[in-house]
C-alpha positions as CSV (number, residue, x, y, z in Angstrom):
1,M,12.5,0.2,-6.9
2,K,10.8,-3.1,-7.6
3,L,7.7,-2.4,-5.6
4,H,5.0,-0.3,-7.3
5,V,1.8,1.5,-6.2
6,G,-1.0,-1.0,-5.9
7,D,1.2,-4.1,-5.1
8,T,-0.1,-6.3,-2.2
9,V,2.7,-6.8,0.3
10,V,3.2,-8.6,3.6
11,V,5.3,-7.1,6.5
12,I,8.1,-9.4,7.3
13,T,9.6,-7.6,10.4
14,G,8.7,-5.0,13.0
15,K,5.6,-4.4,15.1
16,D,3.2,-5.1,12.2
17,K,4.9,-8.4,11.2
18,G,2.5,-10.7,9.3
19,K,0.0,-8.0,8.3
20,T,-0.8,-7.4,4.6
21,G,-1.8,-4.3,2.8
22,R,-1.6,-2.4,-0.5
23,V,1.2,0.0,-1.4
24,L,-0.3,3.5,-1.4
25,R,2.9,5.5,-2.1
26,V,6.5,4.7,-3.0
27,H,9.5,6.9,-2.1
28,P,12.4,5.4,-4.1
29,E,14.9,8.0,-3.0
30,D,14.5,6.9,0.6
31,S,13.7,3.2,-0.2
32,R,10.5,3.5,1.8
33,V,6.8,2.6,1.0
34,V,3.5,3.6,2.6
35,V,1.2,0.6,3.0
36,S,-2.5,0.8,3.9
37,D,-3.3,0.1,7.6
38,I,0.4,-0.6,8.4
39,N,2.6,1.5,10.7
40,M,-0.3,3.6,11.9
41,R,0.4,6.9,13.6
42,T,-1.8,9.4,15.4
43,R,-1.5,13.2,14.8
44,F,-3.0,15.4,17.5
45,T,-4.1,18.8,16.4
46,K,-4.8,21.6,18.9
47,K,-8.1,23.3,19.0
48,T,-8.3,26.7,17.4
49,P,-11.1,29.3,17.5
50,Q,-12.2,28.1,14.0
51,A,-11.8,24.3,14.5
52,P,-12.0,21.8,17.3
53,G,-9.0,19.7,18.3
54,R,-8.9,16.2,16.8
55,Q,-6.9,13.1,16.4
56,V,-6.0,12.1,12.8
57,K,-4.8,8.5,12.1
58,F,-2.5,8.1,9.2
59,E,0.0,5.6,7.7
60,A,3.7,6.4,8.2
61,S,6.2,5.0,5.7
62,I,8.0,1.8,6.3
63,A,11.4,0.6,4.9
64,A,10.9,-1.2,1.6
65,G,13.2,-4.0,2.9
66,N,10.7,-4.8,5.7
67,V,8.0,-5.8,3.2
68,M,7.7,-8.6,0.6
69,L,5.3,-8.9,-2.4
70,L,2.6,-11.5,-2.1
71,D,2.7,-13.9,-4.9
72,P,-0.7,-13.6,-6.8
73,K,-0.8,-17.4,-7.5
74,T,0.4,-18.9,-4.2
75,K,-0.5,-16.0,-1.8
76,K,2.9,-16.4,-0.1
77,P,5.7,-13.8,0.1
78,T,8.0,-13.8,-2.9
79,R,10.9,-11.9,-4.4
80,I,10.5,-9.9,-7.6
81,G,12.4,-10.6,-10.8
82,F,12.5,-9.0,-14.2
83,R,12.6,-10.7,-17.6
84,M,12.4,-9.7,-21.2
85,V,9.3,-10.8,-23.1
86,G,9.8,-9.9,-26.7
87,D,11.2,-6.4,-26.5
88,K,9.4,-5.5,-23.2
89,K,10.6,-5.9,-19.7
90,E,8.1,-7.4,-17.2
91,R,8.1,-8.1,-13.5
92,F,7.4,-11.6,-12.3
93,A,7.1,-13.4,-9.0
94,K,10.2,-15.6,-8.4
95,R,8.2,-18.1,-6.3
96,S,5.7,-19.1,-9.0
97,G,7.0,-17.4,-12.2
98,E,3.7,-15.6,-12.5
99,A,3.8,-12.2,-14.4
100,L,3.0,-9.2,-12.2
101,A,0.8,-6.3,-13.3
102,S,2.9,-3.1,-13.7
103,G,2.6,0.5,-14.9
104,K,-0.8,1.7,-16.0
105,K,-2.5,-1.7,-15.5
106,L,-1.4,-1.7,-11.8
107,Q,-2.4,2.0,-11.3
108,K,-5.9,1.2,-12.7
109,L,-6.2,-1.8,-10.4
110,S,-5.2,0.2,-7.4
111,E,-7.6,3.0,-8.2
112,E,-10.5,0.5,-8.5
113,G,-9.4,-0.9,-5.1
114,T,-9.5,2.6,-3.4
115,K,-12.9,3.3,-4.9
116,E,-14.3,0.0,-3.5
117,S,-12.8,0.7,0.0
118,K,-14.3,4.2,0.0
119,D,-17.7,2.7,-1.0
120,T,-17.6,0.1,1.7
121,K,-16.7,2.8,4.3
122,A,-19.6,4.9,3.2
123,A,-21.9,1.9,3.4
124,K,-20.7,1.1,6.9
125,G,-21.1,4.7,8.0
126,T,-17.4,5.1,9.0
127,K,-15.5,8.3,8.3
128,D,-12.4,8.4,6.2
129,A,-9.4,9.9,8.0
130,S,-8.4,11.9,4.9
131,S,-11.8,13.7,4.7
132,P,-12.3,16.7,7.0
133,K,-14.7,16.3,9.9
134,K,-17.7,18.6,10.2
């Protein structure tokens, strides 16, 4: 699959058309991706004697064909190509020819992005849906 975790993508069709987000997870066997704040769903959990009922918002997967990578140079949707540089294969944006981060570089960038988003949520006082409520 040409999309990797950490890529910034734009939704090109569906109810979230035009919205952008980062790829959180990739499911190549199903050709689906999970994008932050796109295709939001609400899971309702019933109350139990140990825990109150609650609503948990989460991102559902979206078909990979419904998103396009944002070109890092022009900030417009682009297709992804591959080319050989020396003896290494690299991804590039077809619109501008700009090389795209991939592999460990991209993973490091995406980890930094999630750290920043958690820090900003903590500063604003909002709760993360993935953390349990007390």
